[in-house]
Backbone as CSV, one residue per row, in Angstrom:
resi,resn,N_x,N_y,N_z,CA_x,CA_y,CA_z,C_x,C_y,C_z
1,MET,0.634,-0.916,-0.126,-0.288,-0.140,-0.031,0.489,1.124,-0.101
2,SER,0.174,2.186,-0.556,1.215,3.463,-0.649,0.829,4.167,0.215
3,LEU,1.903,5.034,0.504,1.427,6.017,1.835,0.469,7.029,1.346
4,ALA,-0.464,7.114,0.213,-1.040,8.068,-0.203,-2.667,7.284,0.512
5,ARG,-2.694,5.542,0.162,-3.949,5.179,0.366,-3.993,4.553,2.045
6,ILE,-2.845,4.610,2.561,-2.538,4.598,3.996,-3.281,6.176,5.304
7,SER,-2.782,6.970,4.533,-3.593,8.237,4.849,-4.811,8.686,4.544
8,LEU,-5.564,8.124,4.296,-6.722,8.607,3.211,-7.269,7.398,3.918
9,SER,-6.793,6.793,4.640,-7.753,5.783,5.373,-7.780,5.428,6.699
10,LEU,-6.807,6.209,7.474,-6.480,6.770,8.491,-7.354,8.102,8.429
11,ALA,-7.226,8.906,8.067,-8.158,10.398,7.713,-9.482,10.004,7.806
12,GLY,-9.805,9.058,6.959,-11.317,8.560,7.411,-11.783,8.196,8.299
13,ILE,-10.575,7.406,8.766,-11.569,6.507,10.063,-11.403,7.952,11.241
14,VAL,-9.941,8.538,11.224,-10.533,9.558,12.628,-11.625,10.345,12.291
15,GLY,-11.989,11.009,11.056,-13.805,11.785,10.390,-14.773,10.373,10.786
16,THR,-14.415,9.105,11.038,-15.621,8.360,11.054,-15.655,8.693,12.741
17,LEU,-15.018,8.526,13.336,-15.153,8.270,15.023,-15.514,10.265,15.510
18,THR,-14.553,10.899,15.088,-14.791,12.388,15.230,-16.832,12.518,15.032
19,VAL,-17.350,11.787,13.876,-18.486,12.314,13.885,-19.820,11.136,14.622
20,ALA,-19.237,10.379,15.185,-20.042,9.853,15.882,-19.813,10.092,17.351
21,PHE,-18.094,10.443,17.838,-18.248,11.371,18.837,-18.999,12.485,19.355
22,THR,-19.301,13.400,17.632,-20.202,14.730,17.823,-21.609,14.401,17.491
23,GLY,-21.991,13.255,17.181,-23.161,13.107,17.366,-23.994,12.041,18.835
24,GLY,-23.387,11.527,19.722,-23.504,11.147,20.687,-23.308,12.949,22.069
25,LEU,-22.877,13.466,21.564,-22.536,14.437,22.325,-24.230,15.080,21.675
26,ILE,-23.930,15.677,20.733,-25.508,16.457,21.042,-26.483,16.147,21.220
27,TRP,-26.323,13.729,21.324,-27.719,13.325,21.597,-27.819,13.962,23.460
28,LEU,-26.584,13.695,24.000,-26.505,14.007,25.451,-27.059,15.456,25.896
29,LEU,-26.890,16.105,24.708,-27.438,18.350,24.635,-28.272,18.139,24.557
30,VAL,-29.198,17.118,24.098,-31.067,17.198,23.712,-31.753,16.588,24.433
31,THR,-30.758,15.449,25.159,-31.652,14.247,26.226,-31.054,14.972,27.098
32,GLN,-29.832,15.047,27.688,-29.865,15.548,29.228,-29.164,16.608,29.256
33,PRO,-29.898,17.429,28.801,-29.111,18.970,28.709,-28.083,19.784,30.012
34,VAL,-29.405,19.819,31.140,-28.743,19.895,32.376,-27.154,19.123,32.713
35,SER,-27.562,18.188,32.562,-26.090,17.752,33.136,-25.181,17.333,32.759
36,THR,-25.144,17.602,30.851,-24.422,17.715,30.485,-23.382,19.073,29.936
37,THR,-24.165,20.375,30.703,-24.016,21.269,30.993,-23.368,21.297,32.037
38,GLU,-23.889,20.996,32.864,-23.151,21.337,34.861,-21.793,20.445,34.172
39,GLN,-21.178,19.590,33.407,-20.383,18.753,33.824,-19.639,18.897,32.945
40,VAL,-19.580,19.905,32.141,-18.825,21.170,30.873,-18.073,22.132,31.867
41,ALA,-19.229,22.981,32.361,-18.815,23.898,33.581,-18.029,23.720,34.634
42,ARG,-18.263,22.474,35.209,-16.979,22.189,36.316,-15.698,21.680,36.105
43,GLY,-15.563,21.693,34.230,-14.378,21.338,33.766,-14.432,19.426,34.461
44,GLU,-15.403,19.037,33.535,-15.131,17.425,34.240,-15.646,16.828,32.962
45,ILE,-14.597,15.872,32.768,-15.024,15.532,31.159,-14.853,14.433,31.019
46,SER,-14.055,13.393,31.897,-14.245,11.848,32.445,-16.174,11.553,31.997
47,PRO,-16.731,12.014,32.908,-18.071,11.586,32.972,-19.445,11.979,32.091
48,LEU,-18.580,13.064,31.530,-18.546,13.176,29.859,-18.651,11.835,28.605
49,VAL,-17.530,12.099,28.764,-17.059,10.859,27.876,-17.392,9.731,28.067
50,ARG,-17.915,9.428,29.021,-18.224,8.581,29.830,-19.389,8.107,28.663
51,SER,-20.527,9.168,29.639,-21.965,8.753,28.822,-22.120,9.189,27.482
52,VAL,-20.961,9.542,26.605,-21.128,9.802,25.167,-20.810,7.944,24.983
53,ALA,-19.630,7.781,25.075,-19.608,6.310,24.796,-20.782,5.237,25.451
54,GLY,-21.704,6.097,26.601,-22.860,4.423,26.532,-24.289,4.917,25.584
55,VAL,-24.233,6.452,25.377,-24.970,6.253,23.972,-24.643,6.110,23.300
56,LEU,-23.356,6.240,22.547,-22.681,5.049,20.799,-23.152,3.641,21.695
57,TYR,-22.862,3.248,22.503,-22.593,1.695,22.463,-24.013,1.217,22.900
58,GLU,-25.623,1.801,23.524,-26.815,2.054,22.978,-27.223,2.006,21.638
59,ALA,-27.018,2.903,21.004,-27.292,3.037,19.577,-26.665,1.771,18.692
60,LEU,-24.953,1.742,18.718,-25.067,-0.038,18.166,-25.437,-0.916,18.875
61,GLN,-26.002,-1.046,19.416,-27.041,-2.573,20.116,-28.342,-2.509,19.390
62,GLY,-28.952,-1.351,19.153,-29.904,-1.069,19.143,-29.578,-1.427,17.609
63,LEU,-28.965,-1.256,16.810,-28.598,-1.431,15.777,-28.391,-2.720,14.895
64,LEU,-27.299,-3.577,15.992,-27.156,-4.727,15.300,-28.769,-5.341,16.310
65,LYS,-29.304,-5.082,16.759,-30.533,-5.896,17.324,-31.585,-5.989,16.199
66,TYR,-31.394,-4.853,15.359,-32.233,-4.432,13.959,-31.757,-5.171,12.976
67,LEU,-30.495,-5.855,12.679,-30.184,-6.558,11.742,-30.017,-7.615,11.568
């Protein structure tokens, strides 16, 4: 594989992960706005990342049940 193909593949993976994380964060802001903004205001990033990971995991479970 050439360096160009590897870099494009890596950029695609990073872009996909970024979109998934952003979608989870937006979902948390819509469904739990108070707790999400409190965590951001306090500077607590770990619970926020854990919450986004939980949302993405539940979405993936629902998708796999559908398939």
